C-alpha positions as CSV (number, residue, x, y, z in Angstrom):
1,L,-28.6,-18.5,19.7
2,T,-29.3,-20.8,22.6
3,V,-30.5,-20.6,26.2
4,E,-28.0,-21.5,28.9
5,E,-30.6,-22.6,31.4
6,I,-34.3,-22.3,32.4
7,E,-35.0,-22.5,36.1
8,G,-38.3,-23.1,37.9
9,V,-40.4,-24.8,35.2
10,V,-42.6,-27.7,36.2
11,E,-41.2,-31.0,34.9
12,G,-42.6,-31.8,31.5
13,E,-43.6,-28.2,30.7
14,S,-41.9,-25.6,28.6
15,I,-41.7,-21.8,28.5
16,N,-42.5,-19.7,25.4
17,Y,-39.7,-17.3,24.6
18,S,-37.7,-16.0,21.7
19,L,-34.0,-15.0,21.4
20,S,-32.6,-12.2,19.3
21,R,-29.4,-10.2,19.1
22,V,-28.4,-6.7,17.9
23,T,-27.5,-7.1,14.3
24,G,-24.0,-6.6,13.0
25,Q,-21.1,-8.7,11.6
26,E,-18.2,-6.6,12.5
27,A,-15.9,-7.6,15.4
28,G,-17.3,-6.6,18.7
29,S,-20.0,-7.3,21.3
30,Y,-23.7,-7.5,20.6
31,A,-26.5,-7.8,23.2
32,I,-28.6,-10.9,23.1
33,S,-32.2,-10.3,24.2
34,V,-34.7,-12.8,25.6
35,T,-38.4,-12.0,25.0
36,A,-40.9,-14.0,27.1
37,G,-44.0,-15.2,25.2
38,S,-47.4,-16.2,26.6
39,N,-46.8,-18.2,29.8
40,P,-50.1,-17.9,31.8
41,N,-48.9,-20.2,34.7
42,Y,-45.5,-18.5,35.1
43,T,-44.1,-15.1,35.9
44,V,-41.1,-15.1,33.7
45,S,-38.0,-13.1,34.3
46,V,-35.4,-12.9,31.6
47,E,-31.7,-12.3,31.6
48,G,-29.9,-11.3,28.4
49,A,-26.4,-12.3,27.3
50,T,-23.6,-11.1,25.0
51,F,-22.8,-12.3,21.5
52,T,-19.1,-11.7,20.7
53,I,-17.5,-11.6,17.2
54,N,-13.8,-12.0,17.8
55,K,-11.1,-10.3,15.8
56,I,-8.9,-12.6,13.7
57,N,-5.2,-12.1,12.9
58,T,-5.1,-12.9,9.2
59,L,-5.2,-9.5,7.6
60,E,-2.9,-9.2,4.6
61,V,-1.9,-6.3,2.3
62,A,0.0,-6.3,-1.0
63,L,1.3,-3.6,-3.3
64,D,3.3,-4.5,-6.5
65,D,6.5,-2.8,-7.6
66,D,6.2,-0.1,-10.2
67,A,8.8,1.4,-12.6
68,Y,9.2,4.1,-15.2
69,D,11.8,5.2,-17.6
70,Y,13.3,8.6,-16.8
71,D,11.4,11.4,-18.5
72,G,12.0,14.3,-16.2
73,T,8.6,14.2,-14.6
74,A,7.5,13.0,-11.1
75,H,5.9,9.5,-10.9
76,A,4.2,7.6,-8.1
77,N,3.6,3.9,-7.7
78,A,0.3,3.5,-9.6
79,K,-0.3,-0.1,-8.8
80,E,-3.5,-1.0,-6.9
81,V,-3.0,-2.0,-3.3
82,T,-5.0,-5.1,-2.2
83,T,-6.1,-6.6,1.1
84,N,-8.0,-9.8,2.0
85,A,-10.3,-7.9,4.4
86,L,-13.8,-9.3,4.3
87,S,-15.5,-6.1,5.6
88,G,-14.8,-3.1,7.7
89,V,-12.9,0.0,6.9
90,T,-9.3,-0.9,6.2
91,T,-6.9,1.9,6.8
92,I,-3.8,1.7,4.5
93,E,-0.8,3.9,5.0
94,Y,2.5,4.3,3.1
95,S,5.9,5.7,3.9
96,K,9.2,6.0,2.2
97,A,11.7,3.5,3.7
98,V,14.1,5.4,5.9
99,A,17.4,4.6,7.5
100,E,17.5,2.9,10.9
101,G,16.9,5.5,13.7
102,E,15.0,7.9,11.4
103,E,11.2,8.3,11.8
104,A,9.0,7.3,8.9
105,K,6.4,9.8,7.7
106,W,3.2,7.9,7.1
107,T,0.5,9.0,4.7
108,T,-2.8,7.5,3.3
109,D,-2.0,9.1,-0.1
110,L,0.2,6.8,-2.1
111,S,0.4,9.3,-4.9
112,S,2.2,11.7,-2.6
113,L,5.4,9.5,-2.7
114,T,7.0,10.4,-6.0
115,A,10.3,10.0,-7.7
116,T,11.6,12.0,-10.7
117,N,15.2,11.1,-11.0
118,V,17.0,7.7,-10.9
119,A,18.4,8.6,-7.5
120,D,14.9,9.2,-6.2
121,S,13.9,5.6,-6.6
122,M,12.6,4.2,-3.3
123,T,11.2,1.3,-1.3
124,I,7.7,2.0,0.0
125,N,6.5,0.5,3.3
126,V,2.8,-0.4,3.4
127,R,0.8,-1.1,6.5
128,A,-2.9,-1.9,6.9
129,T,-5.2,-2.1,9.9
130,N,-8.9,-3.1,10.1
131,P,-11.1,-3.1,13.2
132,N,-12.1,-6.8,12.5
133,Y,-8.5,-8.0,12.6
134,S,-6.0,-8.0,15.5
135,N,-2.9,-7.8,13.4
136,E,-1.3,-5.0,11.4
137,A,-0.5,-6.3,7.9
138,T,2.7,-5.0,6.2
139,D,4.3,-5.2,2.8
140,T,7.0,-3.4,0.8
141,A,7.1,-2.3,-2.9
142,T,9.5,-0.4,-5.0
143,L,9.2,2.7,-7.1
144,T,12.0,2.7,-9.6
145,I,13.1,5.3,-12.2
146,N,15.2,3.6,-14.8
147,P,17.9,5.5,-16.6
148,I,17.3,5.9,-20.3
149,A,19.8,5.3,-23.1
150,V,21.3,8.3,-24.7
151,T,23.6,8.4,-27.7
152,V,26.2,11.2,-28.1
153,K,27.6,11.0,-31.6
154,A,30.8,12.8,-32.3
155,E,31.4,14.4,-35.8
156,N,34.1,13.0,-38.0
157,K,37.0,15.5,-38.3
158,S,40.1,15.6,-40.5
159,K,43.0,17.8,-41.5
160,D,46.0,17.6,-43.8
161,Y,49.2,16.4,-42.2
162,D,51.3,19.1,-40.7
163,N,52.7,17.5,-37.5
164,D,51.2,20.4,-35.5
165,P,48.5,19.5,-32.8
166,T,47.6,23.2,-32.6
167,T,46.0,23.1,-36.0
168,D,43.6,20.2,-35.1
169,P,40.0,21.2,-35.7
170,A,37.7,21.6,-32.7
171,L,36.0,18.4,-31.7
172,T,32.2,18.6,-31.9
173,V,29.1,16.5,-31.5
174,E,27.0,15.8,-34.5
175,E,23.9,14.9,-32.4
176,T,22.6,13.6,-29.1
177,E,19.7,11.2,-29.2
178,G,17.3,10.3,-26.5
179,V,17.8,13.3,-24.2
180,V,14.7,14.6,-22.4
181,E,13.6,17.9,-24.0
182,G,15.1,20.9,-22.2
183,E,17.9,18.9,-20.6
184,S,21.5,18.4,-21.6
185,I,24.1,15.6,-21.2
186,N,27.5,16.1,-19.6
187,Y,30.2,14.7,-21.8
188,S,33.7,15.5,-23.0
189,L,35.4,14.9,-26.4
190,S,39.0,13.7,-26.9
191,R,41.0,11.9,-29.5
192,V,43.9,9.5,-29.5
193,T,47.1,11.5,-29.6
């Protein structure tokens, strides 16, 4: 802290004083105080000033993509969001990407954006603000539900030759592998005629 000027002091003499400011490192304005010391030959009047910490526009935010194999349960992006904020309270909000013209619904709870089915996979918009930064930082991440591989194995069938398609045995499935418990797979069976 420095003094802009001292007026009225006899040449070659100095004034005893100290400078201090309100403490704080967040962006904003802080009062600078001048306190006069012992100056028996002078009646000292003081005038304070302002110490300003300016906002900067370098805030960044990042969220990585997340993916799960389909298992019939709801999943959220569980990756950790990061920012480069040095201090201050950073507010981070999330929304599911929407079509142009639709209004996004923002939330501070990333776990509330979930996907269960492959068709529920989404792009997540991320925005961050901090009172020490003048910019709003943004990023996007995906939440993907991957389809799982399922095997439907038909049973071998046979019959003795009779040239009559009405005597063909019913086609059946021996097993289905990889299906989530409690779910079924849509399929049909046919044979070459």
